[in-house]
GUROMAR-419736 format. One record per residue (C-alpha): chain; x negated, y negated, z; residue in one letter; residue number from 1. Coordinates in steps of 0.2 Angstrom, whole numbers. Example, Ala and Ser with C-alpha at 12.3 -4.5 7.8 and 13.67 -1.06 7.14 Angstrom:
ch;xx;yy;zz;aa;i
A;-62;22;39;A;1
A;-68;5;36;S;2
//
This chain:
ch;xx;yy;zz;aa;i
A;699;596;-187;M;1
A;710;614;-184;T;2
A;703;628;-192;A;3
A;719;632;-202;N;4
A;719;614;-209;A;5
A;712;612;-227;A;6
A;695;601;-228;D;7
A;701;591;-242;V;8
A;714;585;-229;T;9
A;701;581;-216;Q;10
A;689;573;-228;T;11
A;690;555;-219;E;12
A;682;562;-202;R;13
A;667;571;-213;L;14
A;661;554;-220;L;15
A;648;546;-209;Q;16
A;652;528;-216;G;17
A;636;525;-225;S;18
A;639;537;-239;E;19
A;637;529;-257;V;20
A;642;543;-268;A;21
A;650;558;-262;V;22
A;648;575;-272;Y;23
A;661;587;-268;A;24
A;665;607;-274;V;25
A;683;610;-284;A;26
A;691;612;-267;G;27
A;691;592;-264;Y;28
A;700;588;-280;S;29
A;710;573;-274;G;30
A;701;570;-260;A;31
A;696;552;-267;E;32
A;712;549;-267;H;33
A;716;554;-250;R;34
A;702;542;-241;V;35
A;703;522;-237;E;36
A;684;517;-242;R;37
A;683;512;-262;K;38
A;667;507;-262;D;39
A;660;528;-262;V;40
A;658;535;-279;S;41
A;665;552;-280;W;42
A;660;567;-290;H;43
A;672;581;-288;V;44
A;669;596;-298;A;45
A;681;599;-311;A;46
A;691;617;-310;K;47
A;689;629;-320;R;48
A;705;629;-329;A;49
A;706;609;-331;K;50
A;690;609;-342;V;51
A;697;626;-354;K;52
A;712;618;-357;A;53
A;704;603;-363;I;54
A;707;603;-384;T;55
A;693;590;-389;N;56
A;677;603;-391;D;57
A;668;588;-390;V;58
A;674;580;-373;I;59
A;675;598;-369;R;60
A;655;601;-371;E;61
A;654;584;-363;A;62
A;664;589;-348;T;63
A;656;608;-347;Q;64
A;638;599;-349;D;65
A;642;587;-335;L;66
A;651;600;-322;E;67
A;632;610;-326;I;68
A;624;592;-318;L;69
A;636;594;-302;K;70
A;632;611;-302;A;71
A;613;609;-301;R;72
A;614;594;-288;F;73
A;624;605;-276;Q;74
A;613;620;-280;T;75
A;599;610;-274;R;76
A;608;603;-260;V;77
A;615;621;-251;E;78
A;600;630;-256;H;79
A;590;628;-237;P;80
A;608;633;-230;F;81
A;606;648;-239;H;82
A;587;651;-231;V;83
A;595;646;-213;L;84
A;606;661;-216;K;85
A;598;675;-226;R;86
A;579;674;-218;Q;87
A;583;667;-201;F;88
A;603;675;-198;G;89
A;606;659;-194;F;90
A;625;663;-201;V;91
A;637;660;-186;K;92
A;637;647;-173;V;93
A;635;650;-156;Q;94
A;645;637;-144;I;95
A;630;632;-131;R;96
A;633;613;-130;G;97
A;629;601;-143;L;98
A;611;598;-137;A;99
A;606;616;-136;K;100
A;616;615;-156;N;101
A;609;602;-162;A;102
A;588;607;-155;V;103
A;593;626;-166;Q;104
A;599;619;-179;V;105
A;584;606;-181;L;106
A;573;618;-176;T;107
A;579;631;-189;F;108
A;579;616;-202;L;109
A;560;616;-198;A;110
A;557;632;-200;L;111
A;567;632;-218;S;112
A;557;618;-223;D;113
A;539;629;-219;L;114
A;548;644;-226;W;115
A;551;632;-243;Q;116
A;533;629;-246;A;117
A;524;644;-237;R;118
A;516;646;-258;H;119
A;507;630;-258;R;120
A;501;631;-240;L;121
A;495;650;-243;L;122
A;485;640;-256;A;123
A;479;627;-247;L;124
A;472;640;-235;T;125
A;463;650;-250;A;126
A;456;634;-256;E;127
A;450;626;-238;V;128
A;442;648;-233;S;129
A;439;660;-244;P;130
A;448;676;-244;A;131
A;436;687;-233;V;132
A;431;701;-242;T;133
A;429;719;-236;E;134
//
């Protein structure tokens, strides 16, 4: 994959083979026509201009509600990556070799899981051992 190629042209290479459904942002519109596999259910976000161009109010509102559901799903998927970038500084990939990069990413993902569960974990420790008062 080259740096100047659009992701939508490389969609076939991004799929691993066991996908049942694919959720994608509006930049991947038309990707379902590029991929050979027809057994995958595609959920590509609609471009905002296309949604606004719908003249029937009922259909436009239903389409907007569907787009909100897609955005919620995307938010849940992308939140761990936001934590990786902001809390642990994993903004740029460093080329160290595939094995070292894989170990680093898995370590950061484990730390991200702990970071997101910190409030529940701290609540559990407070139940087990009460805070020492001075």
